[in-house]
DSSP file (Angstrom, degrees, kcal/mol; ACC not computed):
  #  RESIDUE AA STRUCTURE BP1 BP2  ACC     N-H-->O    O-->H-N    N-H-->O    O-->H-N    TCO  KAPPA ALPHA  PHI   PSI    X-CA   Y-CA   Z-CA
    1    1 A M     >        0   0    0      0, 0.0     4,-2.1     0, 0.0     5,-0.1   0.000 360.0 360.0 360.0 -41.1   56.0  256.8  178.0
    2    2 A R  H  >  +     0   0    0      1,-0.2     4,-2.0     2,-0.2     5,-0.1   0.901 360.0  50.0 -64.7 -41.1   57.8  256.1  181.3
    3    3 A L  H  > S+     0   0    0      1,-0.2     4,-2.2     2,-0.2    -1,-0.2   0.884 108.8  52.9 -64.0 -38.9   55.8  252.8  181.7
    4    4 A K  H  > S+     0   0    0      1,-0.2     4,-2.3     2,-0.2    -2,-0.2   0.902 108.2  50.5 -62.8 -42.3   56.8  251.8  178.2
    5    5 A L  H  X S+     0   0    0     -4,-2.1     4,-2.3     2,-0.2    -1,-0.2   0.896 109.1  51.3 -63.6 -41.1   60.5  252.4  179.0
    6    6 A I  H  X S+     0   0    0     -4,-2.0     4,-2.5     2,-0.2    -2,-0.2   0.919 110.3  49.2 -62.4 -43.5   60.2  250.3  182.1
    7    7 A W  H  X S+     0   0    0     -4,-2.2     4,-2.7     2,-0.2     5,-0.2   0.909 110.4  50.4 -62.7 -42.4   58.7  247.4  180.1
    8    8 A V  H  X S+     0   0    0     -4,-2.3     4,-2.4     1,-0.2    -1,-0.2   0.913 112.1  47.9 -61.7 -42.5   61.4  247.6  177.5
    9    9 A M  H  X S+     0   0    0     -4,-2.3     4,-2.2     2,-0.2    -2,-0.2   0.910 113.2  47.3 -66.4 -41.7   64.1  247.5  180.2
   10   10 A L  H  X S+     0   0    0     -4,-2.5     4,-2.2     2,-0.2    -2,-0.2   0.907 112.7  49.1 -65.3 -42.2   62.4  244.6  182.0
   11   11 A L  H  X S+     0   0    0     -4,-2.7     4,-2.3     2,-0.2    -2,-0.2   0.916 111.3  50.0 -63.2 -43.5   62.0  242.7  178.7
   12   12 A G  H  X S+     0   0    0     -4,-2.4     4,-2.2    -5,-0.2    -2,-0.2   0.903 110.6  49.6 -61.6 -41.8   65.7  243.3  177.8
   13   13 A A  H  X S+     0   0    0     -4,-2.2     4,-2.3     1,-0.2    -1,-0.2   0.887 110.4  50.9 -64.7 -39.1   66.8  242.1  181.2
   14   14 A A  H  X S+     0   0    0     -4,-2.2     4,-2.4     2,-0.2    -2,-0.2   0.904 109.6  49.8 -64.9 -41.4   64.7  238.9  180.8
   15   15 A I  H  X S+     0   0    0     -4,-2.3     4,-2.7     2,-0.2    -2,-0.2   0.919 111.5  48.8 -63.4 -43.7   66.2  238.2  177.4
   16   16 A I  H  X S+     0   0    0     -4,-2.2     4,-2.5     2,-0.2    -2,-0.2   0.914 111.8  49.2 -62.5 -43.1   69.7  238.6  178.8
   17   17 A A  H  X S+     0   0    0     -4,-2.3     4,-1.6     2,-0.2    -2,-0.2   0.912 113.3  46.2 -64.0 -42.3   69.0  236.3  181.7
   18   18 A I  H  X S+     0   0    0     -4,-2.4     4,-1.6     2,-0.2    -2,-0.2   0.925 112.9  49.8 -65.9 -44.6   67.5  233.6  179.4
   19   19 A T  H  X S+     0   0    0     -4,-2.7     4,-1.1     1,-0.2     3,-0.2   0.915 110.3  50.4 -60.1 -44.1   70.4  233.9  177.0
   20   20 A A  H  < S+     0   0    0     -4,-2.5    -1,-0.2     1,-0.2    -2,-0.2   0.844 108.8  53.2 -64.0 -33.0   73.0  233.6  179.8
   21   21 A Q  H  < S+     0   0    0     -4,-1.6    -1,-0.2     1,-0.2    -2,-0.2   0.845 117.3  34.9 -70.7 -33.3   71.2  230.5  181.1
   22   22 A Y  H  < S+     0   0    0     -4,-1.6     2,-0.4    -3,-0.2    -1,-0.2   0.400 105.9  74.5-107.5   1.8   71.3  228.6  177.8
   23   23 A T     <  -     0   0    0     -4,-1.1     0, 0.0    -3,-0.2     0, 0.0  -0.893  60.7-153.5-116.2 149.6   74.5  229.7  176.3
   24   24 A K        -     0   0    0     -2,-0.4     2,-0.1     0, 0.0    -3,-0.1  -0.975  26.9-115.7-118.4 128.9   78.0  228.6  177.2
   25   25 A P        -     0   0    0      0, 0.0     2,-0.6     0, 0.0    -5,-0.0  -0.384  21.1-143.7 -65.6 140.3   80.9  231.0  176.6
   26   26 A V        -     0   0    0     -2,-0.1     2,-0.6   143,-0.0   143,-0.0  -0.925  15.7-160.2-104.7 116.1   83.5  229.6  174.1
   27   27 A L        -     0   0    0     -2,-0.6   143,-1.0   143,-0.1     2,-0.1  -0.863   8.1-141.4-104.3 120.1   87.0  230.7  175.1
   28   28 A A  B     -A  169   0A   0     -2,-0.6   141,-0.2   141,-0.2    67,-0.1  -0.382  15.6-128.7 -70.2 155.1   89.7  230.7  172.6
   29   29 A T        -     0   0    0    139,-1.5   139,-0.3    65,-0.5     3,-0.1  -0.907  26.3-147.1-109.6 107.0   93.1  229.5  173.7
   30   30 A P        -     0   0    0      0, 0.0     2,-0.2     0, 0.0    64,-0.1  -0.233  23.4 -96.1 -71.8 159.7   95.7  232.1  172.7
   31   31 A A        -     0   0    0     61,-0.2     2,-0.4    62,-0.1    61,-0.2  -0.506  39.3-168.3 -70.0 142.1   99.3  231.3  171.7
   32   32 A V  E    S+B   91   0B   0     59,-2.2    59,-3.2    -2,-0.2    61,-0.1  -0.992  70.8   0.6-135.6 126.5  101.8  231.6  174.6
   33   33 A G  E    S+     0   0B   0     -2,-0.4    54,-2.5    57,-0.3     2,-0.4   0.806 107.5 112.8  68.4  27.9  105.5  231.6  174.0
   34   34 A F  E     -B   86   0B   0     52,-0.2     2,-0.4    57,-0.2    -1,-0.2  -0.997  42.2-177.2-136.2 135.3  104.9  231.2  170.3
   35   35 A V  E     -B   85   0B   0     50,-2.4    50,-2.4    -2,-0.4     2,-0.5  -0.988   6.9-164.3-135.2 127.2  105.6  233.6  167.4
   36   36 A G  E     -B   84   0B   0     -2,-0.4     2,-0.4    48,-0.2    48,-0.2  -0.943   8.7-168.4-108.7 129.3  104.8  233.0  163.8
   37   37 A T  E     -B   83   0B   0     46,-2.8    46,-2.9    -2,-0.5     2,-0.6  -0.967  20.6-129.7-120.5 129.7  106.5  235.2  161.2
   38   38 A T  E     +B   82   0B   0     -2,-0.4    44,-0.2    44,-0.2     3,-0.1  -0.674  23.7 178.9 -77.9 119.6  105.4  235.4  157.5
   39   39 A L  E     -     0   0B   0     42,-3.1     2,-0.3    -2,-0.6    -1,-0.2   0.800  68.6  -8.5 -87.4 -34.3  108.5  235.0  155.4
   40   40 A A  E     -B   81   0B   0     41,-1.4    41,-2.5     2,-0.0     2,-0.4  -0.984  54.5-163.8-160.6 152.0  106.7  235.2  152.1
   41   41 A R  E     -B   80   0B   0     -2,-0.3     2,-0.4    39,-0.2    39,-0.2  -0.988  11.1-173.2-140.8 133.2  103.1  235.4  150.6
   42   42 A G  E     -B   79   0B   0     37,-2.5    37,-2.8    -2,-0.4     2,-0.5  -0.963  18.3-136.9-127.6 146.0  102.1  234.8  147.0
   43   43 A R  E     -B   78   0B   0     -2,-0.4     2,-0.3    35,-0.2    35,-0.2  -0.885  25.4-172.0-102.2 127.8   98.8  235.1  145.2
   44   44 A F  E     -B   77   0B   0     33,-2.9    33,-2.5    -2,-0.5     3,-0.1  -0.899  15.7-142.4-119.4 146.4   97.9  232.3  142.8
   45   45 A G        -     0   0    0     -2,-0.3    32,-0.1     1,-0.3    -1,-0.1   0.026  69.2 -25.4 -79.5-160.0   95.1  231.9  140.3
   46   46 A D        -     0   0    0     30,-0.1     2,-0.5     1,-0.1    -1,-0.3  -0.218  66.6-147.5 -50.5 137.9   93.4  228.6  139.8
   47   47 A I  E     +K   73   0C   0     26,-0.7    26,-2.7    28,-0.2     2,-0.3  -0.959  24.4 168.1-113.0 126.3   95.7  225.7  140.7
   48   48 A N  E     +K   72   0C   0     -2,-0.5     2,-0.4    24,-0.2    24,-0.2  -0.768  13.7 159.3-139.6  91.1   95.4  222.5  138.7
   49   49 A V  E     +K   71   0C   0     22,-3.1    22,-2.0    -2,-0.3     2,-0.4  -0.929  11.8 170.3-119.3 136.1   98.3  220.2  139.4
   50   50 A F  E     -K   70   0C   0     -2,-0.4    20,-0.2    20,-0.2    -2,-0.0  -0.976   9.2-172.6-140.0 130.0   98.5  216.5  138.9
   51   51 A N        -     0   0    0     18,-2.0     2,-0.3    -2,-0.4    17,-0.1   0.117  24.9-101.4 -99.9-142.0  101.8  214.5  139.1
   52   52 A H        -     0   0    0     15,-0.1     2,-0.4    -2,-0.0    15,-0.2  -0.912  21.1 -91.4-147.1 169.2  102.3  210.9  138.3
   53   53 A L        -     0   0    0     -2,-0.3    15,-0.1    13,-0.1    13,-0.1  -0.654  33.6-155.8 -79.6 133.8  102.7  207.3  139.3
   54   54 A V        -     0   0    0     -2,-0.4     5,-0.1    13,-0.1     3,-0.1  -0.955  16.8-131.8-114.9 114.1  106.3  206.3  139.9
   55   55 A P    >   -     0   0    0      0, 0.0     3,-2.1     0, 0.0     4,-0.4  -0.291  34.2 -90.8 -64.7 147.8  106.8  202.5  139.5
   56   56 A K  T 3  S+     0   0    0      9,-0.4     9,-0.2     1,-0.3     8,-0.0  -0.293 115.0  29.0 -55.6 137.7  108.7  200.7  142.2
   57   57 A G  T 3  S+     0   0    0      7,-0.4    -1,-0.3     2,-0.1     8,-0.1   0.117 112.4  67.0  94.6 -21.4  112.4  200.6  141.4
   58   58 A Q  S <  S+     0   0    0     -3,-2.1     2,-0.3     6,-0.2    -2,-0.2   0.399  81.9  95.7-106.9  -0.2  112.3  203.9  139.5
   59   59 A S        -     0   0    0     -4,-0.4     3,-0.4     5,-0.3     4,-0.4  -0.640  66.5-146.3 -93.4 147.4  111.6  206.1  142.4
   60   60 A Q  S    S+     0   0    0     -2,-0.3    -1,-0.1     1,-0.2    -2,-0.0   0.311  85.2  92.7 -86.4   7.6  114.1  208.0  144.5
   61   61 A Q  S    S-     0   0    0      3,-0.2    -1,-0.2     1,-0.0     4,-0.1   0.128 103.8-108.5 -89.9  20.1  111.8  207.3  147.5
   62   62 A H  S    S-     0   0    0     -3,-0.4    -2,-0.1     1,-0.2    -6,-0.1   0.962  87.9 -18.7  54.1  67.8  113.7  204.1  148.4
   63   63 A G  S    S+     0   0    0     -4,-0.4    -1,-0.2     1,-0.3     2,-0.1   0.477  91.5 144.8  92.1   1.7  111.4  201.3  147.5
   64   64 A S        -     0   0    0      1,-0.1    -7,-0.4    -9,-0.1    -5,-0.3  -0.451  34.3-160.1 -71.5 150.2  108.1  203.2  147.3
   65   65 A D        +     0   0    0      1,-0.2    -9,-0.4    -9,-0.2     2,-0.3   0.514  69.0  32.2-110.7  -5.3  105.8  201.9  144.6
   66   66 A V        +     0   0    0    -11,-0.1     2,-0.4   -13,-0.1    -1,-0.2  -0.985  49.8 176.8-149.2 138.7  103.4  204.9  144.2
   67   67 A W        +     0   0    0     -2,-0.3     2,-0.4   -15,-0.2   -15,-0.1  -0.927  14.2 169.3-139.7 119.1  103.7  208.6  144.4
   68   68 A L        -     0   0    0     -2,-0.4     2,-0.4   -15,-0.1   -15,-0.1  -0.996   8.8-176.5-133.2 132.5  100.7  210.7  143.6
   69   69 A S        +     0   0    0     -2,-0.4   -18,-2.0     2,-0.0     2,-0.4  -0.985   5.8 174.6-135.0 123.2  100.2  214.4  144.2
   70   70 A L  E     +K   50   0C   0     -2,-0.4     2,-0.3   -20,-0.2   -20,-0.2  -0.973   6.4 166.5-126.5 140.9   97.1  216.3  143.4
   71   71 A Q  E     +K   49   0C   0    -22,-2.0   -22,-3.1    -2,-0.4     2,-0.4  -0.880   5.5 168.8-152.0 125.3   96.1  219.9  144.1
   72   72 A K  E     +K   48   0C   0     -2,-0.3     2,-0.3   -24,-0.2   -24,-0.2  -0.986   1.1 169.7-139.3 126.1   93.2  221.7  142.6
   73   73 A T  E     -K   47   0C   0    -26,-2.7   -26,-0.7    -2,-0.4     2,-0.5  -0.952  21.5-148.3-129.6 154.3   91.7  225.1  143.6
   74   74 A K        +     0   0    0     -2,-0.3     2,-0.1   -28,-0.2    -2,-0.0  -0.990  69.6   7.0-121.3 121.6   89.1  227.3  141.9
   75   75 A G  S    S-     0   0    0     -2,-0.5   -28,-0.2    84,-0.1     2,-0.1  -0.442 108.2 -27.3  98.3-178.8   89.6  231.0  142.4
   76   76 A L        -     0   0    0     -2,-0.1    84,-2.2   -30,-0.1     2,-0.3  -0.417  57.0-169.7 -76.2 144.9   92.4  232.9  144.0
   77   77 A S  E     -BC  44 159B   0    -33,-2.5   -33,-2.9    82,-0.3     2,-0.5  -0.958  15.9-141.8-130.1 149.8   94.6  231.4  146.7
   78   78 A D  E     -BC  43 158B   0     80,-2.8    80,-2.5    -2,-0.3     2,-0.5  -0.955  14.3-160.8-108.3 132.0   97.2  232.9  149.0
   79   79 A V  E     -BC  42 157B   0    -37,-2.8   -37,-2.5    -2,-0.5     2,-0.3  -0.966  11.2-166.5-114.7 125.2  100.3  230.7  149.7
   80   80 A Y  E     -BC  41 156B   0     76,-2.8    76,-2.4    -2,-0.5     2,-0.5  -0.828  17.6-155.5-110.9 146.6  102.2  231.6  152.9
   81   81 A V  E     -BC  40 155B   0    -41,-2.5   -42,-3.1    -2,-0.3   -41,-1.4  -0.993  26.3-170.4-116.1 120.3  105.7  230.5  154.1
   82   82 A Q  E     -BC  38 154B   0     72,-2.9    72,-2.5    -2,-0.5     2,-0.6  -0.883  22.2-152.5-117.1 141.1  105.8  230.9  157.8
   83   83 A N  E     -BC  37 153B   0    -46,-2.9   -46,-2.8    -2,-0.4     2,-0.4  -0.968  22.8-167.1-106.4 118.3  108.7  230.6  160.3
   84   84 A N  E     -BC  36 152B   0     68,-2.9    68,-2.0    -2,-0.6     2,-0.4  -0.903   6.1-172.9-113.2 135.5  107.3  229.5  163.7
   85   85 A V  E     -BC  35 151B   0    -50,-2.4   -50,-2.4    -2,-0.4     2,-0.4  -0.991   4.3-171.3-131.6 132.7  109.2  229.6  167.0
   86   86 A W  E     -BC  34 150B   0     64,-2.6    64,-2.4    -2,-0.4   -52,-0.2  -0.981  15.6-143.0-119.6 132.2  108.3  228.2  170.4
   87   87 A V  E >   -     0   0B   0    -54,-2.5     3,-2.9    -2,-0.4    57,-0.2  -0.480  54.8 -68.2 -77.2 163.9  110.1  228.9  173.6
   88   88 A P  E 3  S+     0   0B   0      0, 0.0    57,-0.2     0, 0.0    -1,-0.2  -0.345 130.3  16.3 -54.4 130.2  110.3  225.9  176.0
   89   89 A G  E 3  S+     0   0B   0     55,-2.2    56,-0.1    57,-0.3    58,-0.1   0.408  97.0 143.5  84.2  -2.1  106.8  225.3  177.3
   90   90 A G  E <   -     0   0B   0     -3,-2.9    54,-2.5   -57,-0.2     2,-0.3  -0.305  30.5-164.1 -72.3 155.2  105.3  227.4  174.5
   91   91 A T  E     -BD  32 143B   0    -59,-3.2   -59,-2.2    52,-0.2    52,-0.2  -0.995  27.4-144.5-140.9 144.1  102.0  226.6  172.8
   92   92 A S        -     0   0    0     50,-2.6   -61,-0.2    -2,-0.3    51,-0.1   0.643  50.3-129.9 -76.5 -14.4  100.3  227.6  169.6
   93   93 A G        -     0   0    0     49,-0.3    49,-0.4   -61,-0.1     2,-0.3   0.065  41.8 -53.5  75.9 160.4   96.9  227.4  171.4
   94   94 A W  S    S+     0   0    0     74,-0.3    74,-2.4    47,-0.1   -65,-0.5  -0.542  82.2 136.3 -71.8 130.7   94.0  225.5  169.9
   95   95 A H  E     -EF 140 167B   0     45,-2.2    45,-2.5    -2,-0.3     2,-0.3  -0.965  35.9-150.7-162.2 173.1   93.3  226.6  166.3
   96   96 A T  E     - F   0 166B   0     70,-2.0    70,-2.7    -2,-0.3    43,-0.1  -0.857  12.7-137.0-142.2 177.8   92.6  225.7  162.8
   97   97 A H        -     0   0    0     -2,-0.3    39,-2.0    41,-0.2    40,-0.9  -0.960  21.3-124.1-137.7 154.0   93.2  227.1  159.3
   98   98 A P  S    S+     0   0    0      0, 0.0     2,-0.2     0, 0.0    66,-0.1   0.683  95.3  27.4 -74.4 -15.4   90.9  227.4  156.2
   99   99 A G  S    S-     0   0    0     65,-0.2    37,-0.2    36,-0.1    59,-0.2  -0.761  95.8 -76.7-134.8-178.4   93.4  225.4  154.1
  100  100 A H        -     0   0    0     57,-0.3    57,-2.1    -2,-0.2     2,-0.4  -0.386  35.4-154.8 -85.1 160.3   96.1  222.8  154.4
  101  101 A S  E     -HG 133 156B   0     32,-2.7    32,-2.6    55,-0.2     2,-0.5  -0.988  10.6-152.0-133.7 142.4   99.6  223.2  155.7
  102  102 A L  E     -HG 132 155B   0     53,-2.7    53,-2.5    -2,-0.4     2,-0.5  -0.980  24.4-165.0-110.8 120.1  102.9  221.3  155.1
  103  103 A I  E     -HG 131 154B   0     28,-3.0    28,-2.7    -2,-0.5     2,-0.4  -0.912   8.7-166.2-116.8 130.2  105.0  221.7  158.2
  104  104 A I  E     -HG 130 153B   0     49,-3.0    49,-2.4    -2,-0.5    26,-0.2  -0.932  13.9-144.2-114.5 137.6  108.8  220.9  158.4
  105  105 A V  E     +     0   0B   0     24,-2.2    23,-3.3    -2,-0.4    24,-0.3  -0.867  27.8 164.0-102.1 102.2  110.6  220.7  161.7
  106  106 A P  E     +     0   0B   0      0, 0.0     2,-0.4     0, 0.0    -1,-0.1   0.615  64.5  39.3 -92.4 -12.4  114.2  222.0  161.2
  107  107 A A  E    S- G   0 151B   0     44,-0.9    44,-1.7    19,-0.1     2,-0.0  -0.974 109.6 -40.9-146.2 127.9  115.1  222.5  164.9
  108  108 A V  S    S-     0   0    0     -2,-0.4    19,-0.6    42,-0.2     2,-0.3  -0.300  87.0 -51.5  65.1-135.8  114.5  220.4  168.1
  109  109 A T  E     -I  126   0B   0     39,-0.2     2,-0.3    17,-0.2    37,-0.3  -0.993  39.6-167.4-142.5 140.3  111.0  218.8  168.6
  110  110 A V  E     -I  125   0B   0     15,-2.2    15,-2.9    -2,-0.3     2,-0.4  -0.937  11.8-148.1-124.2 155.6  107.4  219.8  168.6
  111  111 A T  E     -IJ 124 143B   0     32,-2.7    32,-3.1    -2,-0.3     2,-0.3  -0.985  11.1-156.7-125.0 130.5  104.4  217.9  169.8
  112  112 A T  E     -IJ 123 142B   0     11,-2.7    11,-1.8    -2,-0.4     2,-0.3  -0.779   5.1-166.5-107.8 152.2  100.9  218.1  168.3
  113  113 A Y  E     - J   0 141B   0     28,-2.0    28,-2.0    -2,-0.3     2,-0.4  -0.989  14.0-139.4-134.1 142.7   97.6  217.3  169.8
  114  114 A E  E >   - J   0 140B   0      7,-0.4     3,-1.6    -2,-0.3    26,-0.2  -0.878   7.9-143.2-107.3 132.8   94.2  216.9  168.0
  115  115 A A  T 3  S+     0   0    0     24,-2.5    25,-0.1    -2,-0.4    -1,-0.1   0.794 101.1  56.3 -64.2 -27.9   91.0  218.4  169.4
  116  116 A D  T 3  S+     0   0    0     23,-0.4    -1,-0.3     1,-0.1     3,-0.1   0.338  84.9  93.5 -89.2   9.6   89.0  215.4  168.2
  117  117 A D    X   -     0   0    0     -3,-1.6     3,-1.9     1,-0.1    -3,-0.1  -0.860  56.2-168.3-101.6 101.5   91.2  212.9  170.1
  118  118 A P  T 3  S+     0   0    0      0, 0.0    -1,-0.1     0, 0.0    -2,-0.0   0.693  87.8  58.1 -64.5 -17.1   89.5  212.3  173.5
  119  119 A E  T 3  S-     0   0    0     -3,-0.1    -3,-0.0     2,-0.0    -2,-0.0   0.574 101.3-135.8 -85.3 -10.0   92.7  210.5  174.7
  120  120 A C    <   -     0   0    0     -3,-1.9    -5,-0.1    -6,-0.2    -4,-0.0   0.925  29.8-167.0  54.1  49.4   94.8  213.6  174.0
  121  121 A T        -     0   0    0     -7,-0.1    -7,-0.4     1,-0.1     2,-0.2  -0.517  13.8-131.5 -70.6 124.1   97.5  211.5  172.4
  122  122 A P        -     0   0    0      0, 0.0     2,-0.5     0, 0.0    -9,-0.2  -0.562  14.6-160.0 -75.8 141.1  100.8  213.4  171.8
  123  123 A H  E     -I  112   0B   0    -11,-1.8   -11,-2.7    -2,-0.2     2,-0.4  -0.977  12.5-155.5-120.9 114.0  102.4  213.1  168.4
  124  124 A T  E     -I  111   0B   0     -2,-0.5     2,-0.4   -13,-0.2   -13,-0.2  -0.764   9.6-170.6 -99.9 133.8  106.1  214.0  168.5
  125  125 A Y  E     -I  110   0B   0    -15,-2.9   -15,-2.2    -2,-0.4     2,-0.2  -0.986   6.5-168.8-125.6 129.8  108.0  215.3  165.5
  126  126 A T  E >   -I  109   0B   0     -2,-0.4     3,-2.4   -17,-0.2   -21,-0.3  -0.523  43.8 -46.4-111.6 178.5  111.8  215.8  165.5
  127  127 A V  T 3  S+     0   0    0    -19,-0.6    -1,-0.2     1,-0.3     3,-0.1  -0.128 125.7  15.7 -49.1 130.0  114.3  217.4  163.2
  128  128 A G  T 3  S+     0   0    0    -23,-3.3    -1,-0.3     1,-0.3     2,-0.1   0.260  97.2 120.6  90.4 -10.8  113.7  216.6  159.5
  129  129 A M    <   -     0   0    0     -3,-2.4   -24,-2.2   -24,-0.3     2,-0.3  -0.484  50.9-142.1 -85.0 158.4  110.2  215.2  160.0
  130  130 A G  E     -H  104   0B   0    -26,-0.2     2,-0.4    -2,-0.1   -26,-0.2  -0.889   6.9-157.5-120.5 152.3  107.1  216.7  158.3
  131  131 A I  E     -H  103   0B   0    -28,-2.7   -28,-3.0    -2,-0.3     2,-0.6  -0.983   7.0-150.2-126.6 136.6  103.5  217.2  159.5
  132  132 A V  E     -H  102   0B   0     -2,-0.4   -30,-0.2   -30,-0.2     3,-0.0  -0.949   8.5-169.2-107.7 120.4  100.5  217.6  157.3
  133  133 A D  E     -H  101   0B   0    -32,-2.6   -32,-2.7    -2,-0.6    -2,-0.0  -0.941   8.1-159.9-104.8 113.2   97.7  219.7  158.7
  134  134 A P        -     0   0    0      0, 0.0    -1,-0.1     0, 0.0   -34,-0.1   0.692  23.1-166.2 -69.4 -16.8   94.6  219.2  156.6
  135  135 A G    >   +     0   0    0      3,-0.2     3,-0.7     1,-0.1   -35,-0.2  -0.240  48.3 111.5  65.0-158.1   93.0  222.5  157.7
  136  136 A G  T 3  S-     0   0    0    -39,-2.0    -1,-0.1     1,-0.2     3,-0.1   0.862 115.7 -30.8  60.4  39.9   89.4  223.1  157.0
  137  137 A G  T 3  S+     0   0    0    -40,-0.9     2,-1.0     1,-0.3    -1,-0.2   0.388  95.0 141.6 100.3  -3.5   88.2  222.8  160.6
  138  138 A H    <   -     0   0    0     -3,-0.7     2,-0.4   -41,-0.3    -1,-0.3  -0.629  41.4-153.3 -73.0 104.3   90.9  220.4  161.8
  139  139 A V        +     0   0    0     -2,-1.0   -24,-2.5   -43,-0.1   -23,-0.4  -0.674  26.5 153.9 -88.7 131.7   91.6  221.8  165.3
  140  140 A H  E     -EJ  95 114B   0    -45,-2.5   -45,-2.2    -2,-0.4     2,-0.4  -0.918  33.5-141.6-148.7 170.2   95.0  221.2  166.8
  141  141 A N  E     - J   0 113B   0    -28,-2.0   -28,-2.0    -2,-0.3     2,-0.5  -0.994  10.9-157.3-139.5 131.7   97.6  222.5  169.2
  142  142 A I  E     - J   0 112B   0    -49,-0.4   -50,-2.6    -2,-0.4     2,-0.3  -0.949  19.5-178.4-113.8 130.5  101.4  222.5  168.7
  143  143 A R  E     -DJ  91 111B   0    -32,-3.1   -32,-2.7    -2,-0.5     2,-0.7  -0.896  31.6-136.6-129.8 153.9  103.6  222.6  171.7
  144  144 A N        +     0   0    0    -54,-2.5   -55,-2.2    -2,-0.3   -54,-0.1  -0.925  27.5 169.8-105.8 103.9  107.3  222.7  172.6
  145  145 A E        +     0   0    0     -2,-0.7    -1,-0.1   -57,-0.2   -35,-0.1   0.244  51.3  86.4 -99.1  12.0  107.5  220.4  175.6
  146  146 A G  S    S-     0   0    0    -37,-0.3   -57,-0.3     2,-0.2     4,-0.1  -0.168  86.0-110.2 -98.5-165.6  111.3  220.4  175.6
  147  147 A T  S    S+     0   0    0    -59,-0.1     2,-0.3     2,-0.1    -1,-0.0   0.358  91.4  65.8-111.2   1.8  114.0  222.6  177.1
  148  148 A E  S    S-     0   0    0    -61,-0.1    -2,-0.2   -39,-0.1   -39,-0.2  -0.853  96.0 -84.9-121.9 159.6  115.3  224.3  173.9
  149  149 A E        -     0   0    0     -2,-0.3     2,-0.3   -61,-0.1   -62,-0.2  -0.401  46.6-151.7 -61.1 134.3  113.7  226.7  171.4
  150  150 A A  E     -C   86   0B   0    -64,-2.4   -64,-2.6   -42,-0.1     2,-0.3  -0.821  12.4-170.1-111.1 150.6  111.7  224.8  168.8
  151  151 A R  E     -CG  85 107B   0    -44,-1.7   -44,-0.9    -2,-0.3     2,-0.3  -0.974  10.0-176.7-138.5 151.3  111.1  225.8  165.2
  152  152 A T  E     -C   84   0B   0    -68,-2.0   -68,-2.9    -2,-0.3     2,-0.4  -0.978  17.0-145.4-138.3 155.7  109.0  224.9  162.2
  153  153 A I  E     -CG  83 104B   0    -49,-2.4   -49,-3.0    -2,-0.3     2,-0.4  -0.989  24.7-165.8-116.3 130.7  108.7  226.1  158.6
  154  154 A T  E     -CG  82 103B   0    -72,-2.5   -72,-2.9    -2,-0.4     2,-0.5  -0.952  18.9-161.9-125.3 135.8  105.2  226.0  157.2
  155  155 A V  E     -CG  81 102B   0    -53,-2.5   -53,-2.7    -2,-0.4     2,-0.4  -0.981  24.2-176.3-111.5 123.8  103.9  226.3  153.6
  156  156 A Q  E     -CG  80 101B   0    -76,-2.4   -76,-2.8    -2,-0.5     2,-0.5  -0.973  17.9-160.5-130.5 132.6  100.2  227.0  153.8
  157  157 A T  E     +C   79   0B   0    -57,-2.1   -57,-0.3    -2,-0.4   -78,-0.2  -0.958  24.8 157.5-113.4 124.5   97.6  227.3  151.0
  158  158 A I  E     -C   78   0B   0    -80,-2.5   -80,-2.8    -2,-0.5     3,-0.1  -0.922  49.3 -78.2-138.3 162.6   94.3  229.1  151.8
  159  159 A P  E >   -C   77   0B   0      0, 0.0     3,-2.1     0, 0.0   -82,-0.3  -0.347  68.5 -83.5 -58.9 144.4   91.6  231.0  149.9
  160  160 A A  T 3  S+     0   0    0    -84,-2.2     3,-0.1     1,-0.3   -84,-0.1  -0.205 111.0   3.1 -54.0 135.6   92.7  234.5  149.0
  161  161 A D  T 3  S+     0   0    0      1,-0.2    -1,-0.3    -3,-0.1     2,-0.1   0.523  95.4 142.2  65.8   8.9   92.2  237.1  151.7
  162  162 A A    <   -     0   0    0     -3,-2.1     2,-0.4     1,-0.1    -1,-0.2  -0.400  66.1 -94.1 -73.9 156.8   91.0  234.5  154.2
  163  163 A T        -     0   0    0      1,-0.2    -1,-0.1    -3,-0.1     3,-0.1  -0.621  35.1-149.4 -69.8 123.9   92.0  234.7  157.8
  164  164 A R  S    S+     0   0    0     -2,-0.4     2,-0.4     1,-0.1   -65,-0.2   0.849  77.7  33.8 -69.6 -37.0   95.0  232.5  158.0
  165  165 A R        -     0   0    0    -68,-0.1     2,-0.5   -67,-0.1   -68,-0.2  -0.975  64.0-166.1-125.3 133.7   94.6  231.3  161.6
  166  166 A I  E     -F   96   0B   0    -70,-2.7   -70,-2.0    -2,-0.4   -29,-0.0  -0.955  20.9-135.6-121.7 111.3   91.2  230.7  163.4
  167  167 A D  E     -F   95   0B   0     -2,-0.5     2,-0.3   -72,-0.2   -72,-0.3  -0.303  24.3-161.8 -63.2 148.2   91.4  230.4  167.2
  168  168 A A        -     0   0    0    -74,-2.4  -139,-1.5  -139,-0.3   -74,-0.3  -0.894  21.3 -96.1-131.6 160.0   89.4  227.5  168.7
  169  169 A A  B     -A   28   0A   0     -2,-0.3  -141,-0.2  -141,-0.2  -143,-0.0  -0.390  46.8 -96.1 -72.5 151.8   88.0  226.6  172.1
  170  170 A D        -     0   0    0   -143,-1.0  -143,-0.1     1,-0.2    -1,-0.1  -0.545  29.1-141.2 -63.2 124.9   89.9  224.3  174.4
  171  171 A P        -     0   0    0      0, 0.0    -1,-0.2     0, 0.0    -2,-0.1   0.689  30.0-131.2 -69.6 -14.7   88.3  220.8  173.8
  172  172 A G  S    S+     0   0    0      2,-0.1    -2,-0.1     1,-0.0   -57,-0.0   0.503  82.1  92.7  86.6   4.4   88.6  220.2  177.5
  173  173 A H        +     0   0    0    -58,-0.1    -1,-0.0   -56,-0.1    -3,-0.0   0.357  63.3  85.6-115.0   7.6   90.2  216.7  177.5
  174  174 A C  S    S-     0   0    0      1,-0.1    -2,-0.1   -61,-0.0   -54,-0.1  -0.857  75.9-130.8-106.0 145.6   93.9  217.6  177.6
  175  175 A P              0   0    0      0, 0.0    -1,-0.1     0, 0.0   -55,-0.0   0.517 360.0 360.0 -75.2  -3.4   95.6  218.1  181.0
  176  176 A F              0   0    0      0, 0.0    -3,-0.0     0, 0.0     0, 0.0   0.439 360.0 360.0-103.0 360.0   97.3  221.4  179.9
C-alpha cells in the first residue's frame, strides 16, 4: 500500500510538471480606475425588429440615402443600461461581451483599443460621439487618457442570464 501511494504521488508530480511545461498562464487584465453601474435592466422575449429604407432628401440624417436597422434574437435577452466612469488614467481592462453594445460619450473623451490590432491604434471618441461594440468575442479596452473624469452611457443586449462582461488576456502588443 505504501509503495502504491508513492507511485501515485510521483505520477501526480510528473503530470503537474508536464502540464506546467506546456501551458501558458492566461492573465486577465482587471479594470483600474473604472466603475460601471447598472442603471436599468430589462428582460425581453424574442426580438424581431426591421426598420426601413429612407430615401435621400426625406431623411433627417442630413443627406443620407439609406438607413436600415435590423435586430433579431431567439429566446430571452437581457438589455442593460450602464453608466461607466473612468478617473484620469483609468482603464476598463481587456474584455469582451456576449452581445453588442451601443456606447455614447456624454463627458470628456475615451480612447478604445482593439485586441486584434497588432499596431495598437488608438480610436478617440469625444462628447456626443457613439461607439458600436459588436461583442461576441470582440476583445477591447477603453481608457481615459485625459486629465478629467470620463463617462459613457451604454445600452447592451445579451442572452438572458449571461455574464455581461468577460475578462480577457492582455494581447501583448500595446505599451500599457
